[in-house]
N, C-alpha and C positions, 0 to 999 in steps of 0.2 A: 807503798798500802797506804800512808793517808791519805795521798789524789785519791787510788781507789775506794779508799771507804767515805769520802765525801763525795764521789761519784756515785755510790752505793745510795749514800742520805740523800743524795740531790734527785737522784730517781725515786728513792720513795715519797718526797716531798712533792714532786710530781705526779704522782702515780694520786698519791689523796687528793692535791688538789684537783688536779682533774674527774677525780670521782665526786670531788663534793662541789667542786662549784662551776666547773665547766672550761679550767684553765686559764693560763695568764699570758697564752701568747704560744709556747711552747705544744706540741701536738704529743698524744702519745697513736701509737698506733699496734695492735696484737696481732699474731696470727697463729700457724698453726703446722706443721711440718707439712712440709712442699711447698708451701707460701712464697710466695718472694715478697720479699720486704724492698720498699722501694726510700733510701735513703737520699738525702742532697748529694753525696758524691759516690755512691754504687749502691748494688743490690745486694740485698745475702738471702741466701734459701737455708733453713735447716734441712737438711736431705733425710739424715736417719739419725737414731739414736739408740743405744743399749747400754744397761750396767751389767757389770760384772767385777768379782774378787780381784782378777788379773789381769791384765793384758798384756803379750808381749815380754812378758817377765817382770812386769812393774805392778810391786803390791801398793798399796795406800797403807796409813796408821791405821791401828786398831780403831773401831767403830767406823772406817768411812769401807768408801766400794767406789768403783769409778764410772765415771758416765763418761762414755765415747759418744762424742755427735760428729758428725761429718755435715761441712759448712761446704756452700760454694757461694763464692762472691767475686764480683764481676766490678771494674770501676766503669761509669758510666756519666764520668763527671771530663772537662774539658784538658786535663792532665796527667800527670801521672802523683799518686796519691802512695803516703808512706802508710804500711796498714801495722798493725801487731796483733799479735794473739788473743793479750790482755786487750782489746776494744771489747772484746765479748767475754760476758760474765754468766757462767750459770749462777741461778736464783731459786730459794727452794721456801714455803711456807714456814716461819719456825715463830709461833706467838710467844715463844717464851723469849725468844734474843733473835728475832727481827735483824735487830743491826749487823748480825755476824751470819748472818744467811745467803752466802753466796762465795762463790769459788771462783778465781780465775784458772786458768790452763795451767797442766804440771808443767816444771820450766823441764824437766827430765827427756829427752829427744828418747821414746820408744816404739817408735816407728818409720820406716820412709813415707807411709800417707797421711802425716803429722804436719800442720802449719806447722810453719816458722816463727819465730817468737818475731823478727820485724823482717818484712821486706817491702817492695815497691811493688805497685800494681800499677802496670802501665795504662793508658786510653784503650778502654774497651777490652783488655785483659780481663779473661777469668781464668780462678782458683779454686779447683777445687781439695778439701783436706781435713784432717779431724782435726779436732779440738780433744782434751783429754782432761776432764775433772776430778777431785776430791769433792766426794759428796756425803752426807750421811748416809749410813749400811739401812735403815730401817726405808726408806724412803724411795720412792716410786713417779711421782710428780713433781718436776720442774718447770723451766724457763730457762732460755738462752738470750740476754739482753744487749743491748747494745743504745748507750747512748752519746749522741751527737758530742765532739767537744771541740773546740774552734783555736786559732792560735791564741786571742786575746781572753781564752781561760774562759771564757763563758760555756755553756751548756745549749745545745737545742733540743731537738726530738729524742723520746725515746719507745726504742723499739723492742719489744718481747715476745718471745714465742714460745709458748705454750704446750707439754705432751708430757703423757705419764712412759714413761720409760720402759722397755721390755728388759727381762732379767737375761742374760746372755749365757749364764752361769758361773761356774766357780773362774774355768779361765778360757781365754782367747787367744 
């Protein structure tokens, strides 16, 4: 959990640095639903998103709703790469508590379409699946974020896909 909070803090620092000064070598790339985001190792696309109160029998804690995002990930690197569902976060704007305005995917498997928590992505392999997040119930504007992390514990580029999620209703 500390690592994810650190990653979020670094992402915010990177975004602020790029907004104010043009950055310090790292790049920031933003997109929208359907845009292909090109990372050094893989491409990813947020295909669709929606919110709901319950998904496949899973209900979030009080004051939260579920954000269901379908992503496609394709390995463009020259070797198999390990992937984790927590490589991606959902983020939102919360001026009063920006340090906690993010969510990692839920750990509970509720659908056969959900991305595995950990998997290997072979050269040129492409996978499509769902990431499900618990997010504040009163919001519809979010982003899916990926921050490059390297074996030497450094970080690279930040990729952020912005959208307004449509409410699919109470139960999906």
